[in-house]
Structure formats: structure tokens, C-alpha cells
N, C-alpha and C positions, 0 to 999 in steps of 0.2 A: 273964210271960205277959200280965199286965194291960197292960204297955207295948205289946206286939204288937197287942192289941185296940184300943188308943188310936190307934196308927199306922194300923191297918187302917181304923178309923172315919174318921180324918183323910183317908186316901187316898180312901176312898169318898166322903166329903164333897166333896173337891176334884173328883173325877170328876163327881159330880152337879152341882156348881156350874159346871163348865166345859163340860158336855155341851151345853147350848143354844148356846154359842158355837161349838163344834165342828160341831154340826148346821147352824148358819147358814152357817159357812164352807164346809162340804161342799155345801150347797144352792146357794150362790153359784158354787162351782166347777163343779158340774153344769150350772147355767144358762149359765155362760160357755162351757163346752165345747159345749153344744148350740147356742148362738148364734154361736159363733166362726166357723164357715165355712158358706158357702152350698153347699159341695160335700158336706156331710154328707147322708146318706140320711134322709129323714123316716121316722118309724116306720111309716107306711102303706106305704112302698116296700121295707121289709125283706123279702128273699126268704123264702118259706115252704117252698120245695121244695129238694131237693138240686140240681136243675138250675139253679134261680134262684141258689143260693149259688155254684155253679160259674161261672155267667155273671158274677156280681158279682166273684168272685175274679179272673176273666180280665180284667174291666174295670179292676180295681185294679192288676193286673200291667201292663196297658197304660199306665195313668197313671204308674206308677212308672218304667217304661221311658222314657216321654216326659220325665219329670222328670230321669232319669239323663242322657239325651241333652242336655237343656237345661243341666244342670250341667257336662257335659263341654265344651259350646260356650262356656259362660261362663268356664271355667277356661282354655280356649285363648285367648279374648279377653283375659283378665287377663294371661296370659303374653306375648301380643303387645304389650299396652300397657306392660308392664314392660320389654320389649326396646326399645320406642320411647322410653320415659323414659330408659333408660340411654344410648341414642344421643343424645338431646337434651342430657343432662347432659354427655356427652363433648364435644359441639359447643359448648356453653356455656362449658365450661372452656377450650377452645381459643380461643374468641372473647375471653374475659376475659384470657387470656395475651397475645393480639395487642393488645388495648386497653391493657394495662399497658406493653407495649413502645412503642406509639405515644405514650403519656403521657410516658414517660421521654425519648423523642426530642424531644417538644415542649418539655419542661422544659429539656433541654440546649440546644435552639435558642433559647429565650427567654433563658437565661443568656448564651449567646454574643452575642445581640443587645444585651442590657443592657451587657455588658462592652465591646462595640464602641462603643456609644453613649457610655458613660462615657469611653472612650479618645479618641473624637473630640472630646468636649467639653473634655477636659484638654489636648489637643494643640492 
């Protein structure tokens, strides 16, 4: 039993020692949340009536709908960019293939020219 009391006292001591740190962290978090966005409603503008709350909820729904529409448009844009990137990658692959063929033909032509030159110099 004495051991439980020591652990309990130790636990209480730890809680008391860390409480100021927890309170400071919570205070900073609350301050960050308050300062985070200009869209937050100042305390003076918090609706006090049911009608005011309903209007605020309607306004928030409108903002959410606008955000949803914006998200959908951004997703469509990203999908279109992905299709364009795929098309560009395909065209680039085709161009590299053509370039490799032209390089092989150029090397063959140079080899033929060197062999011909050597043949003319020997004969």
C-alpha cells in the first residue's frame, strides 16, 4: 500500500510540475487558433439570437459549398494537367525514338564515309 501512495505522490508531483508547461502550450494553441484566420468571427460578432445563429450557419454552408466547388474545379484542372503530361510524355518518347534512329543513320553514314575515304587513299 505504501508503494501505491509513493507512486500516487510521484504521479501528482509530475502532474504539478508539468501543469505550467501544459497551460503555456494550451495558451499558445488558443492564441494561434484565434490569430490563424481573418475569417474567424470576432467575439463581438457572435450571434446572440437563434435567427443570428441560423444566418451564420447559412453563411457557413455557403462558404463550404463555394469551397467544394473550388475543390472540384481544382481536381478537374489537375486531371487535365495529368492528361496533358501523359500526352507530352508520349510525344517525347516518340521524339527520342526518332532521334535515336537518326543518330544510328548518321553513325552508319560516317562509317561508310570513313571506309570510302580509307579505300580511296589505299587505292
